[in-house]
PLY file of the C-alpha trace (Angstrom):
ply
format ascii 1.0
element vertex 141
property float x
property float y
property float z
element edge 140
property int vertex1
property int vertex2
end_header
11.05 -4.48 -20.06
10.28 -2.02 -21.22
6.79 -0.50 -20.18
5.08 -0.20 -23.33
6.11 -3.90 -24.91
3.48 -4.46 -21.82
-0.04 -3.14 -21.81
-2.54 -2.82 -19.75
-4.47 -5.09 -19.13
-7.59 -3.72 -17.22
-8.03 0.11 -16.30
-9.84 1.40 -13.04
-11.72 4.90 -14.14
-10.78 7.61 -12.78
-9.65 8.22 -8.83
-12.25 10.66 -7.74
-11.99 11.65 -4.00
-10.13 14.01 -1.38
-7.27 15.59 -3.24
-5.06 14.46 -0.89
-4.61 10.96 -0.27
-7.51 9.90 -2.33
-6.90 6.09 -1.59
-8.00 3.83 1.49
-7.86 0.82 -0.47
-7.24 -1.11 -4.10
-8.50 -4.79 -4.23
-7.09 -7.26 -7.06
-8.88 -9.86 -8.09
-7.63 -12.49 -10.50
-8.36 -15.08 -12.10
-4.88 -16.47 -13.69
-3.22 -19.31 -15.02
0.84 -19.90 -16.58
1.04 -22.20 -20.02
0.77 -25.55 -17.99
4.37 -27.05 -19.04
7.73 -26.19 -17.73
11.20 -28.18 -17.84
11.85 -27.40 -13.93
9.92 -30.34 -12.20
11.26 -29.60 -9.10
8.72 -25.95 -8.85
5.83 -27.29 -10.26
2.58 -26.61 -8.80
4.17 -23.77 -6.70
5.13 -20.19 -6.96
8.44 -20.68 -6.56
10.76 -20.04 -10.20
7.19 -19.06 -11.72
7.71 -16.06 -15.21
4.10 -15.44 -14.68
3.29 -12.78 -12.94
1.46 -9.34 -13.08
1.95 -5.76 -12.24
0.54 -2.63 -10.92
0.73 0.25 -12.60
-0.45 3.98 -12.20
-2.17 5.73 -15.61
-1.38 10.01 -15.17
-1.77 12.42 -17.28
-1.75 9.40 -20.57
1.84 8.33 -19.39
2.11 4.49 -17.34
4.08 4.93 -13.82
5.77 1.54 -12.44
4.19 0.22 -9.55
4.81 -3.07 -7.86
4.21 -6.72 -8.46
0.27 -7.84 -7.50
0.85 -11.61 -7.72
2.16 -14.54 -9.38
1.07 -17.82 -11.11
1.31 -21.11 -10.21
4.36 -22.28 -11.68
3.79 -25.08 -14.30
-0.01 -25.38 -14.16
-3.42 -25.29 -16.22
-5.59 -24.77 -13.26
-7.57 -21.09 -12.93
-6.44 -19.99 -9.54
-8.16 -17.08 -8.02
-6.13 -14.50 -6.20
-7.03 -11.92 -3.97
-4.64 -9.25 -3.07
-5.36 -6.06 -0.99
-3.45 -3.16 -0.38
-4.37 -0.18 2.48
-2.84 3.33 2.26
-3.71 3.30 5.97
0.20 2.12 7.70
1.87 4.91 6.08
4.43 7.15 8.27
4.46 3.56 10.55
8.19 2.09 10.74
6.04 -0.71 9.37
5.07 0.89 6.01
5.89 -1.21 2.98
6.45 -0.95 -0.66
2.61 -1.36 -1.34
1.63 1.24 0.93
3.54 3.62 -0.35
2.49 2.93 -3.90
-1.13 3.50 -3.35
-0.14 6.91 -1.21
1.90 8.11 -4.59
-2.33 7.56 -6.30
-4.01 10.54 -6.81
-7.17 12.12 -8.16
-7.39 11.55 -11.56
-4.68 8.64 -12.05
-6.31 5.28 -12.87
-4.58 1.94 -11.93
-4.13 -0.93 -14.14
-2.99 -4.49 -13.85
-0.09 -5.37 -16.16
0.30 -9.25 -17.22
3.85 -10.28 -17.61
5.33 -13.43 -19.20
9.63 -13.50 -19.37
10.44 -16.36 -21.78
9.21 -16.60 -25.56
6.64 -20.13 -24.91
5.91 -18.89 -21.27
2.23 -17.62 -21.03
0.32 -15.80 -18.61
-3.29 -16.73 -19.47
-5.95 -14.33 -17.75
-9.22 -15.75 -17.39
-10.94 -12.67 -15.30
-9.33 -10.12 -13.54
-10.90 -7.00 -11.20
-9.37 -3.65 -9.44
-11.87 -2.36 -6.65
-10.78 1.19 -5.77
-11.99 2.27 -2.66
-11.88 6.04 -2.14
-12.08 9.30 0.27
-14.89 11.03 1.41
-15.54 13.93 -1.23
-15.88 16.23 1.73
0 1
1 2
2 3
3 4
4 5
5 6
6 7
7 8
8 9
9 10
10 11
11 12
12 13
13 14
14 15
15 16
16 17
17 18
18 19
19 20
20 21
21 22
22 23
23 24
24 25
25 26
26 27
27 28
28 29
29 30
30 31
31 32
32 33
33 34
34 35
35 36
36 37
37 38
38 39
39 40
40 41
41 42
42 43
43 44
44 45
45 46
46 47
47 48
48 49
49 50
50 51
51 52
52 53
53 54
54 55
55 56
56 57
57 58
58 59
59 60
60 61
61 62
62 63
63 64
64 65
65 66
66 67
67 68
68 69
69 70
70 71
71 72
72 73
73 74
74 75
75 76
76 77
77 78
78 79
79 80
80 81
81 82
82 83
83 84
84 85
85 86
86 87
87 88
88 89
89 90
90 91
91 92
92 93
93 94
94 95
95 96
96 97
97 98
98 99
99 100
100 101
101 102
102 103
103 104
104 105
105 106
106 107
107 108
108 109
109 110
110 111
111 112
112 113
113 114
114 115
115 116
116 117
117 118
118 119
119 120
120 121
121 122
122 123
123 124
124 125
125 126
126 127
127 128
128 129
129 130
130 131
131 132
132 133
133 134
134 135
135 136
136 137
137 138
138 139
139 140
């Protein structure tokens, strides 16, 4: 999928903090649901085979950079669900580091964090009720 086809739904203010590793953690809070119907009853009301989701992006110098998936909507549900997803930077360098930890470590002063909603197929809708991005930065000292 082309990045430009899916604009950011929400964008944080520019990141401030130390010049090296300015972000300690990011909390994404999203209330959303899909189109509420599907032809796959075995997946209804589960996270399996959902075709609507959110991804994180970095806006740096006017360019949008790819990021990992934040969360997936429940398959075939009109019910609004709140998801709170916390990504931390503190485990970098450990053997247990993961994709989101590495992504947080890529953030630089001046970057903005974005959420982008996706729906894979025509007829599938990613309905965003509300969203929030809380970026916890380091001290400026």
